[in-house]
Gaussian input, Z-matrix of N, CA and C with variables (Angstrom, degrees):
# hf/3-21g

backbone

0 1
 N
 C     1     B1
 C     2     B2     1     A1
 N     3     B3     2     A2     1     D1
 C     4     B4     3     A3     2     D2
 C     5     B5     4     A4     3     D3
 N     6     B6     5     A5     4     D4
 C     7     B7     6     A6     5     D5
 C     8     B8     7     A7     6     D6
 N     9     B9     8     A8     7     D7
 C    10    B10     9     A9     8     D8
 C    11    B11    10    A10     9     D9
 N    12    B12    11    A11    10    D10
 C    13    B13    12    A12    11    D11
 C    14    B14    13    A13    12    D12
 N    15    B15    14    A14    13    D13
 C    16    B16    15    A15    14    D14
 C    17    B17    16    A16    15    D15
 N    18    B18    17    A17    16    D16
 C    19    B19    18    A18    17    D17
 C    20    B20    19    A19    18    D18
 N    21    B21    20    A20    19    D19
 C    22    B22    21    A21    20    D20
 C    23    B23    22    A22    21    D21
 N    24    B24    23    A23    22    D22
 C    25    B25    24    A24    23    D23
 C    26    B26    25    A25    24    D24
 N    27    B27    26    A26    25    D25
 C    28    B28    27    A27    26    D26
 C    29    B29    28    A28    27    D27
 N    30    B30    29    A29    28    D28
 C    31    B31    30    A30    29    D29
 C    32    B32    31    A31    30    D30
 N    33    B33    32    A32    31    D31
 C    34    B34    33    A33    32    D32
 C    35    B35    34    A34    33    D33
 N    36    B36    35    A35    34    D34
 C    37    B37    36    A36    35    D35
 C    38    B38    37    A37    36    D36
 N    39    B39    38    A38    37    D37
 C    40    B40    39    A39    38    D38
 C    41    B41    40    A40    39    D39
 N    42    B42    41    A41    40    D40
 C    43    B43    42    A42    41    D41
 C    44    B44    43    A43    42    D42
 N    45    B45    44    A44    43    D43
 C    46    B46    45    A45    44    D44
 C    47    B47    46    A46    45    D45
 N    48    B48    47    A47    46    D46
 C    49    B49    48    A48    47    D47
 C    50    B50    49    A49    48    D48
 N    51    B51    50    A50    49    D49
 C    52    B52    51    A51    50    D50
 C    53    B53    52    A52    51    D51
 N    54    B54    53    A53    52    D52
 C    55    B55    54    A54    53    D53
 C    56    B56    55    A55    54    D54
 N    57    B57    56    A56    55    D55
 C    58    B58    57    A57    56    D56
 C    59    B59    58    A58    57    D57
 N    60    B60    59    A59    58    D58
 C    61    B61    60    A60    59    D59
 C    62    B62    61    A61    60    D60
 N    63    B63    62    A62    61    D61
 C    64    B64    63    A63    62    D62
 C    65    B65    64    A64    63    D63
 N    66    B66    65    A65    64    D64
 C    67    B67    66    A66    65    D65
 C    68    B68    67    A67    66    D66
 N    69    B69    68    A68    67    D67
 C    70    B70    69    A69    68    D68
 C    71    B71    70    A70    69    D69
 N    72    B72    71    A71    70    D70
 C    73    B73    72    A72    71    D71
 C    74    B74    73    A73    72    D72
 N    75    B75    74    A74    73    D73
 C    76    B76    75    A75    74    D74
 C    77    B77    76    A76    75    D75
 N    78    B78    77    A77    76    D76
 C    79    B79    78    A78    77    D77
 C    80    B80    79    A79    78    D78
 N    81    B81    80    A80    79    D79
 C    82    B82    81    A81    80    D80
 C    83    B83    82    A82    81    D81
 N    84    B84    83    A83    82    D82
 C    85    B85    84    A84    83    D83
 C    86    B86    85    A85    84    D84
 N    87    B87    86    A86    85    D85
 C    88    B88    87    A87    86    D86
 C    89    B89    88    A88    87    D87
 N    90    B90    89    A89    88    D88
 C    91    B91    90    A90    89    D89
 C    92    B92    91    A91    90    D90
 N    93    B93    92    A92    91    D91
 C    94    B94    93    A93    92    D92
 C    95    B95    94    A94    93    D93
 N    96    B96    95    A95    94    D94
 C    97    B97    96    A96    95    D95
 C    98    B98    97    A97    96    D96
 N    99    B99    98    A98    97    D97
 C   100   B100    99    A99    98    D98
 C   101   B101   100   A100    99    D99
 N   102   B102   101   A101   100   D100
 C   103   B103   102   A102   101   D101
 C   104   B104   103   A103   102   D102
 N   105   B105   104   A104   103   D103
 C   106   B106   105   A105   104   D104
 C   107   B107   106   A106   105   D105
 N   108   B108   107   A107   106   D106
 C   109   B109   108   A108   107   D107
 C   110   B110   109   A109   108   D108
 N   111   B111   110   A110   109   D109
 C   112   B112   111   A111   110   D110
 C   113   B113   112   A112   111   D111
 N   114   B114   113   A113   112   D112
 C   115   B115   114   A114   113   D113
 C   116   B116   115   A115   114   D114
 N   117   B117   116   A116   115   D115
 C   118   B118   117   A117   116   D116
 C   119   B119   118   A118   117   D117
 N   120   B120   119   A119   118   D118
 C   121   B121   120   A120   119   D119
 C   122   B122   121   A121   120   D120
 N   123   B123   122   A122   121   D121
 C   124   B124   123   A123   122   D122
 C   125   B125   124   A124   123   D123
 N   126   B126   125   A125   124   D124
 C   127   B127   126   A126   125   D125
 C   128   B128   127   A127   126   D126
 N   129   B129   128   A128   127   D127
 C   130   B130   129   A129   128   D128
 C   131   B131   130   A130   129   D129
 N   132   B132   131   A131   130   D130
 C   133   B133   132   A132   131   D131
 C   134   B134   133   A133   132   D132
 N   135   B135   134   A134   133   D133
 C   136   B136   135   A135   134   D134
 C   137   B137   136   A136   135   D135
 N   138   B138   137   A137   136   D136
 C   139   B139   138   A138   137   D137
 C   140   B140   139   A139   138   D138
 N   141   B141   140   A140   139   D139
 C   142   B142   141   A141   140   D140
 C   143   B143   142   A142   141   D141
 N   144   B144   143   A143   142   D142
 C   145   B145   144   A144   143   D143
 C   146   B146   145   A145   144   D144
 N   147   B147   146   A146   145   D145
 C   148   B148   147   A147   146   D146
 C   149   B149   148   A148   147   D147
 N   150   B150   149   A149   148   D148
 C   151   B151   150   A150   149   D149
 C   152   B152   151   A151   150   D150
 N   153   B153   152   A152   151   D151
 C   154   B154   153   A153   152   D152
 C   155   B155   154   A154   153   D153
 N   156   B156   155   A155   154   D154
 C   157   B157   156   A156   155   D155
 C   158   B158   157   A157   156   D156
 N   159   B159   158   A158   157   D157
 C   160   B160   159   A159   158   D158
 C   161   B161   160   A160   159   D159
 N   162   B162   161   A161   160   D160
 C   163   B163   162   A162   161   D161
 C   164   B164   163   A163   162   D162
 N   165   B165   164   A164   163   D163
 C   166   B166   165   A165   164   D164
 C   167   B167   166   A166   165   D165
 N   168   B168   167   A167   166   D166
 C   169   B169   168   A168   167   D167
 C   170   B170   169   A169   168   D168
 N   171   B171   170   A170   169   D169
 C   172   B172   171   A171   170   D170
 C   173   B173   172   A172   171   D171
 N   174   B174   173   A173   172   D172
 C   175   B175   174   A174   173   D173
 C   176   B176   175   A175   174   D174
 N   177   B177   176   A176   175   D175
 C   178   B178   177   A177   176   D176
 C   179   B179   178   A178   177   D177
 N   180   B180   179   A179   178   D178
 C   181   B181   180   A180   179   D179
 C   182   B182   181   A181   180   D180
 N   183   B183   182   A182   181   D181
 C   184   B184   183   A183   182   D182
 C   185   B185   184   A184   183   D183
 N   186   B186   185   A185   184   D184
 C   187   B187   186   A186   185   D185
 C   188   B188   187   A187   186   D186
 N   189   B189   188   A188   187   D187
 C   190   B190   189   A189   188   D188
 C   191   B191   190   A190   189   D189
 N   192   B192   191   A191   190   D190
 C   193   B193   192   A192   191   D191
 C   194   B194   193   A193   192   D192
 N   195   B195   194   A194   193   D193
 C   196   B196   195   A195   194   D194
 C   197   B197   196   A196   195   D195
 N   198   B198   197   A197   196   D196
 C   199   B199   198   A198   197   D197
 C   200   B200   199   A199   198   D198
 N   201   B201   200   A200   199   D199
 C   202   B202   201   A201   200   D200
 C   203   B203   202   A202   201   D201
 N   204   B204   203   A203   202   D202
 C   205   B205   204   A204   203   D203
 C   206   B206   205   A205   204   D204
 N   207   B207   206   A206   205   D205
 C   208   B208   207   A207   206   D206
 C   209   B209   208   A208   207   D207
 N   210   B210   209   A209   208   D208
 C   211   B211   210   A210   209   D209
 C   212   B212   211   A211   210   D210
 N   213   B213   212   A212   211   D211
 C   214   B214   213   A213   212   D212
 C   215   B215   214   A214   213   D213
 N   216   B216   215   A215   214   D214
 C   217   B217   216   A216   215   D215
 C   218   B218   217   A217   216   D216
 N   219   B219   218   A218   217   D217
 C   220   B220   219   A219   218   D218
 C   221   B221   220   A220   219   D219
 N   222   B222   221   A221   220   D220
 C   223   B223   222   A222   221   D221
 C   224   B224   223   A223   222   D222
 N   225   B225   224   A224   223   D223
 C   226   B226   225   A225   224   D224
 C   227   B227   226   A226   225   D225
 N   228   B228   227   A227   226   D226
 C   229   B229   228   A228   227   D227
 C   230   B230   229   A229   228   D228
 N   231   B231   230   A230   229   D229
 C   232   B232   231   A231   230   D230
 C   233   B233   232   A232   231   D231
 N   234   B234   233   A233   232   D232
 C   235   B235   234   A234   233   D233
 C   236   B236   235   A235   234   D234
 N   237   B237   236   A236   235   D235
 C   238   B238   237   A237   236   D236
 C   239   B239   238   A238   237   D237
 N   240   B240   239   A239   238   D238
 C   241   B241   240   A240   239   D239
 C   242   B242   241   A241   240   D240
 N   243   B243   242   A242   241   D241
 C   244   B244   243   A243   242   D242
 C   245   B245   244   A244   243   D243
 N   246   B246   245   A245   244   D244
 C   247   B247   246   A246   245   D245
 C   248   B248   247   A247   246   D246
 N   249   B249   248   A248   247   D247
 C   250   B250   249   A249   248   D248
 C   251   B251   250   A250   249   D249
 N   252   B252   251   A251   250   D250
 C   253   B253   252   A252   251   D251
 C   254   B254   253   A253   252   D252

   B1=1.4452
   B2=1.5386
   B3=1.2988
   B4=1.4577
   B5=1.5283
   B6=1.3350
   B7=1.4722
   B8=1.5240
   B9=1.3295
   B10=1.4583
   B11=1.5310
   B12=1.3242
   B13=1.4633
   B14=1.5270
   B15=1.3131
   B16=1.4647
   B17=1.5200
   B18=1.3236
   B19=1.4554
   B20=1.5204
   B21=1.3131
   B22=1.4647
   B23=1.5228
   B24=1.3208
   B25=1.4679
   B26=1.5210
   B27=1.3168
   B28=1.4564
   B29=1.5294
   B30=1.3146
   B31=1.4671
   B32=1.5154
   B33=1.3274
   B34=1.4710
   B35=1.5238
   B36=1.3138
   B37=1.4677
   B38=1.5243
   B39=1.3086
   B40=1.4605
   B41=1.5221
   B42=1.3214
   B43=1.4599
   B44=1.5159
   B45=1.3150
   B46=1.4677
   B47=1.5282
   B48=1.3222
   B49=1.4577
   B50=1.5224
   B51=1.3263
   B52=1.4614
   B53=1.5228
   B54=1.3198
   B55=1.4719
   B56=1.5145
   B57=1.3240
   B58=1.4605
   B59=1.5203
   B60=1.3199
   B61=1.4644
   B62=1.5184
   B63=1.3207
   B64=1.4612
   B65=1.5163
   B66=1.3315
   B67=1.4595
   B68=1.5241
   B69=1.3169
   B70=1.4625
   B71=1.5175
   B72=1.3195
   B73=1.4526
   B74=1.5198
   B75=1.3274
   B76=1.4610
   B77=1.5206
   B78=1.3205
   B79=1.4523
   B80=1.5141
   B81=1.3226
   B82=1.4641
   B83=1.5189
   B84=1.2968
   B85=1.4747
   B86=1.5174
   B87=1.3245
   B88=1.4588
   B89=1.5215
   B90=1.3319
   B91=1.4635
   B92=1.5275
   B93=1.3253
   B94=1.4666
   B95=1.5290
   B96=1.3371
   B97=1.4694
   B98=1.5260
   B99=1.3256
   B100=1.4712
   B101=1.5244
   B102=1.3265
   B103=1.4673
   B104=1.5281
   B105=1.3302
   B106=1.4684
   B107=1.5234
   B108=1.3264
   B109=1.4674
   B110=1.5274
   B111=1.3281
   B112=1.4649
   B113=1.5275
   B114=1.3355
   B115=1.4693
   B116=1.5231
   B117=1.3205
   B118=1.4624
   B119=1.5243
   B120=1.3253
   B121=1.4569
   B122=1.5274
   B123=1.3372
   B124=1.4638
   B125=1.5202
   B126=1.3314
   B127=1.4561
   B128=1.5219
   B129=1.3094
   B130=1.4578
   B131=1.5218
   B132=1.3132
   B133=1.4564
   B134=1.5237
   B135=1.3294
   B136=1.4590
   B137=1.5266
   B138=1.3164
   B139=1.4581
   B140=1.5247
   B141=1.3295
   B142=1.4598
   B143=1.5236
   B144=1.3283
   B145=1.4588
   B146=1.5219
   B147=1.3290
   B148=1.4599
   B149=1.5091
   B150=1.3241
   B151=1.4502
   B152=1.5205
   B153=1.3434
   B154=1.4592
   B155=1.5215
   B156=1.2802
   B157=1.4534
   B158=1.5067
   B159=1.3008
   B160=1.4574
   B161=1.5243
   B162=1.3048
   B163=1.4685
   B164=1.5234
   B165=1.3121
   B166=1.4532
   B167=1.5203
   B168=1.3209
   B169=1.4534
   B170=1.5249
   B171=1.3143
   B172=1.4501
   B173=1.5155
   B174=1.3289
   B175=1.4594
   B176=1.5222
   B177=1.3305
   B178=1.4599
   B179=1.5157
   B180=1.3192
   B181=1.4640
   B182=1.5212
   B183=1.3227
   B184=1.4540
   B185=1.5263
   B186=1.3233
   B187=1.4612
   B188=1.5208
   B189=1.3302
   B190=1.4672
   B191=1.5264
   B192=1.3191
   B193=1.4626
   B194=1.5244
   B195=1.3209
   B196=1.4621
   B197=1.5290
   B198=1.3280
   B199=1.4616
   B200=1.5270
   B201=1.3121
   B202=1.4596
   B203=1.5229
   B204=1.3334
   B205=1.4605
   B206=1.5283
   B207=1.3079
   B208=1.4649
   B209=1.5300
   B210=1.3257
   B211=1.4557
   B212=1.5176
   B213=1.3145
   B214=1.4631
   B215=1.5297
   B216=1.3232
   B217=1.4529
   B218=1.5193
   B219=1.3151
   B220=1.4598
   B221=1.5221
   B222=1.3273
   B223=1.4586
   B224=1.5197
   B225=1.3352
   B226=1.4647
   B227=1.5244
   B228=1.3051
   B229=1.4656
   B230=1.5228
   B231=1.3207
   B232=1.4592
   B233=1.5243
   B234=1.3289
   B235=1.4658
   B236=1.5156
   B237=1.3242
   B238=1.4630
   B239=1.5172
   B240=1.3287
   B241=1.4643
   B242=1.5301
   B243=1.3434
   B244=1.4664
   B245=1.5198
   B246=1.3117
   B247=1.4535
   B248=1.5163
   B249=1.3289
   B250=1.4575
   B251=1.5242
   B252=1.3309
   B253=1.4703
   B254=1.4928
   A1=110.93
   A2=118.41
   A3=121.11
   A4=112.97
   A5=120.23
   A6=118.51
   A7=112.57
   A8=116.50
   A9=119.85
   A10=110.62
   A11=117.14
   A12=121.21
   A13=110.48
   A14=117.16
   A15=120.60
   A16=111.01
   A17=116.58
   A18=120.64
   A19=111.08
   A20=116.63
   A21=121.19
   A22=110.71
   A23=117.52
   A24=121.11
   A25=110.81
   A26=117.43
   A27=121.08
   A28=110.90
   A29=116.50
   A30=119.96
   A31=111.73
   A32=117.57
   A33=120.84
   A34=111.07
   A35=117.05
   A36=120.66
   A37=110.91
   A38=117.30
   A39=120.50
   A40=111.18
   A41=117.04
   A42=120.05
   A43=112.56
   A44=119.37
   A45=122.19
   A46=110.97
   A47=118.48
   A48=121.34
   A49=113.19
   A50=119.47
   A51=120.09
   A52=113.08
   A53=117.81
   A54=120.34
   A55=110.37
   A56=117.39
   A57=120.90
   A58=110.47
   A59=117.26
   A60=120.77
   A61=111.16
   A62=117.31
   A63=120.71
   A64=109.98
   A65=117.96
   A66=121.51
   A67=110.95
   A68=118.19
   A69=121.25
   A70=110.26
   A71=117.85
   A72=121.95
   A73=112.01
   A74=117.19
   A75=121.03
   A76=112.37
   A77=118.93
   A78=121.59
   A79=114.93
   A80=118.70
   A81=120.97
   A82=112.67
   A83=118.32
   A84=120.77
   A85=110.51
   A86=116.91
   A87=120.31
   A88=111.19
   A89=117.34
   A90=120.87
   A91=110.78
   A92=117.04
   A93=120.66
   A94=110.90
   A95=116.97
   A96=120.40
   A97=111.78
   A98=116.98
   A99=120.90
   A100=109.95
   A101=117.55
   A102=121.08
   A103=110.88
   A104=116.64
   A105=120.07
   A106=110.88
   A107=117.07
   A108=121.11
   A109=111.43
   A110=116.82
   A111=121.61
   A112=111.32
   A113=117.48
   A114=123.71
   A115=112.74
   A116=116.56
   A117=122.51
   A118=107.06
   A119=116.73
   A120=120.50
   A121=107.33
   A122=118.36
   A123=120.37
   A124=113.43
   A125=115.33
   A126=121.01
   A127=110.76
   A128=116.70
   A129=121.37
   A130=108.35
   A131=116.46
   A132=121.61
   A133=108.31
   A134=116.71
   A135=119.73
   A136=110.03
   A137=115.72
   A138=121.00
   A139=108.44
   A140=116.16
   A141=121.24
   A142=109.80
   A143=116.97
   A144=120.42
   A145=109.55
   A146=113.85
   A147=120.22
   A148=107.77
   A149=116.64
   A150=122.61
   A151=108.14
   A152=117.01
   A153=119.22
   A154=110.97
   A155=115.77
   A156=120.83
   A157=111.28
   A158=113.64
   A159=119.53
   A160=111.57
   A161=117.31
   A162=123.48
   A163=108.61
   A164=117.40
   A165=121.71
   A166=112.94
   A167=115.37
   A168=119.64
   A169=109.52
   A170=114.69
   A171=122.47
   A172=108.59
   A173=116.69
   A174=121.35
   A175=106.96
   A176=115.61
   A177=122.41
   A178=110.37
   A179=116.04
   A180=122.33
   A181=105.71
   A182=115.94
   A183=121.73
   A184=108.51
   A185=117.42
   A186=122.05
   A187=109.25
   A188=115.60
   A189=121.62
   A190=110.10
   A191=115.89
   A192=120.24
   A193=112.35
   A194=118.48
   A195=121.43
   A196=112.89
   A197=116.35
   A198=121.02
   A199=107.99
   A200=116.73
   A201=121.04
   A202=112.36
   A203=117.70
   A204=121.88
   A205=113.69
   A206=118.24
   A207=121.05
   A208=110.55
   A209=114.97
   A210=120.86
   A211=109.39
   A212=115.66
   A213=121.77
   A214=107.38
   A215=115.65
   A216=121.62
   A217=108.08
   A218=115.79
   A219=121.95
   A220=108.17
   A221=115.96
   A222=121.27
   A223=109.21
   A224=116.43
   A225=121.47
   A226=109.48
   A227=114.71
   A228=122.32
   A229=105.58
   A230=114.81
   A231=119.44
   A232=107.81
   A233=116.54
   A234=120.88
   A235=112.04
   A236=117.09
   A237=121.56
   A238=107.85
   A239=116.67
   A240=121.68
   A241=110.53
   A242=114.48
   A243=120.52
   A244=108.90
   A245=115.64
   A246=122.45
   A247=110.02
   A248=117.16
   A249=121.41
   A250=111.10
   A251=115.44
   A252=119.19
   A253=109.29
   D1=-38.08
   D2=-178.24
   D3=-65.34
   D4=-42.22
   D5=177.29
   D6=-61.34
   D7=-34.90
   D8=178.46
   D9=-66.08
   D10=-39.56
   D11=178.19
   D12=-65.06
   D13=-42.77
   D14=178.76
   D15=-64.07
   D16=-40.46
   D17=178.32
   D18=-64.46
   D19=-41.70
   D20=178.85
   D21=-62.31
   D22=-44.53
   D23=179.28
   D24=-63.60
   D25=-40.88
   D26=179.47
   D27=-63.28
   D28=-43.24
   D29=178.80
   D30=-65.34
   D31=-39.47
   D32=178.83
   D33=-63.08
   D34=-43.50
   D35=179.33
   D36=-67.98
   D37=-36.40
   D38=-179.84
   D39=-64.91
   D40=-38.53
   D41=-179.82
   D42=-80.66
   D43=-27.21
   D44=-178.58
   D45=-72.52
   D46=-34.95
   D47=-177.87
   D48=-60.71
   D49=-56.02
   D50=179.04
   D51=-63.67
   D52=-34.93
   D53=179.16
   D54=-64.05
   D55=-40.47
   D56=178.84
   D57=-64.86
   D58=-41.63
   D59=179.99
   D60=-64.56
   D61=-38.80
   D62=179.70
   D63=-65.46
   D64=-40.83
   D65=-179.61
   D66=-65.32
   D67=-42.83
   D68=178.76
   D69=-65.72
   D70=-42.15
   D71=-179.39
   D72=-66.40
   D73=-33.72
   D74=-177.36
   D75=-62.86
   D76=-31.77
   D77=-177.30
   D78=-88.61
   D79=-4.97
   D80=-175.28
   D81=-64.15
   D82=-44.18
   D83=-178.97
   D84=-64.27
   D85=-41.25
   D86=178.52
   D87=-66.85
   D88=-37.45
   D89=178.06
   D90=-64.08
   D91=-39.60
   D92=176.94
   D93=-64.24
   D94=-39.42
   D95=178.21
   D96=-63.64
   D97=-40.78
   D98=178.24
   D99=-65.03
   D100=-39.54
   D101=178.28
   D102=-63.61
   D103=-41.77
   D104=178.10
   D105=-62.76
   D106=-38.25
   D107=178.73
   D108=-66.11
   D109=-22.33
   D110=178.45
   D111=-95.58
   D112=21.81
   D113=179.30
   D114=61.16
   D115=38.66
   D116=177.20
   D117=-124.31
   D118=118.13
   D119=175.70
   D120=-83.54
   D121=109.65
   D122=-173.29
   D123=-68.96
   D124=134.74
   D125=175.41
   D126=-115.25
   D127=-46.15
   D128=-177.42
   D129=-131.37
   D130=138.06
   D131=-179.31
   D132=-128.18
   D133=126.12
   D134=177.69
   D135=-134.82
   D136=143.17
   D137=178.58
   D138=-80.17
   D139=119.08
   D140=-179.86
   D141=-84.89
   D142=-42.94
   D143=177.03
   D144=-145.45
   D145=150.11
   D146=178.95
   D147=-139.65
   D148=123.47
   D149=177.11
   D150=-115.83
   D151=105.26
   D152=-179.36
   D153=-74.91
   D154=170.30
   D155=176.35
   D156=131.06
   D157=-171.90
   D158=-177.29
   D159=-62.50
   D160=-41.85
   D161=176.79
   D162=-108.39
   D163=51.58
   D164=-176.62
   D165=-62.00
   D166=149.47
   D167=178.36
   D168=-143.24
   D169=152.51
   D170=178.47
   D171=-131.44
   D172=137.59
   D173=174.20
   D174=-110.49
   D175=124.23
   D176=-179.97
   D177=-106.74
   D178=142.16
   D179=169.85
   D180=-103.10
   D181=116.99
   D182=-177.19
   D183=-108.87
   D184=115.76
   D185=178.03
   D186=-78.48
   D187=142.84
   D188=-178.27
   D189=-104.46
   D190=147.48
   D191=-178.90
   D192=-81.14
   D193=-16.78
   D194=-176.12
   D195=-66.90
   D196=-36.91
   D197=-178.32
   D198=-139.80
   D199=143.84
   D200=-176.88
   D201=-59.83
   D202=-39.23
   D203=-176.10
   D204=-97.68
   D205=1.82
   D206=-176.94
   D207=-81.42
   D208=138.17
   D209=175.27
   D210=-155.25
   D211=163.59
   D212=174.06
   D213=-128.62
   D214=152.48
   D215=175.50
   D216=-106.35
   D217=131.67
   D218=-178.04
   D219=-125.20
   D220=127.37
   D221=178.17
   D222=-102.45
   D223=128.52
   D224=-179.97
   D225=-120.59
   D226=130.72
   D227=171.91
   D228=-117.35
   D229=106.07
   D230=-171.82
   D231=68.51
   D232=-120.83
   D233=177.47
   D234=-109.50
   D235=12.20
   D236=177.33
   D237=-100.94
   D238=118.45
   D239=-175.68
   D240=-119.23
   D241=149.53
   D242=178.48
   D243=-141.26
   D244=148.96
   D245=179.47
   D246=-76.00
   D247=130.46
   D248=175.84
   D249=-98.42
   D250=-40.67
   D251=-177.85
   D252=-152.36

């Protein structure tokens, strides 16, 4: 019984990793569009937090080209994104 449990856990983790990456990647284009609407020309985009699940959400930090230290935070739930800061 224990080897079956270990195998099940390994398979679950193997499938969760790529699914999480696909979800984070799916919102990047929308996050860049929201940043542009906030007068920020996006240069670098990084995921600050990711909460998987049925109502999963990702918060992106989008660096702006106008100023070295300028950035905006964009929250995406699925493909719907909104400006946080």
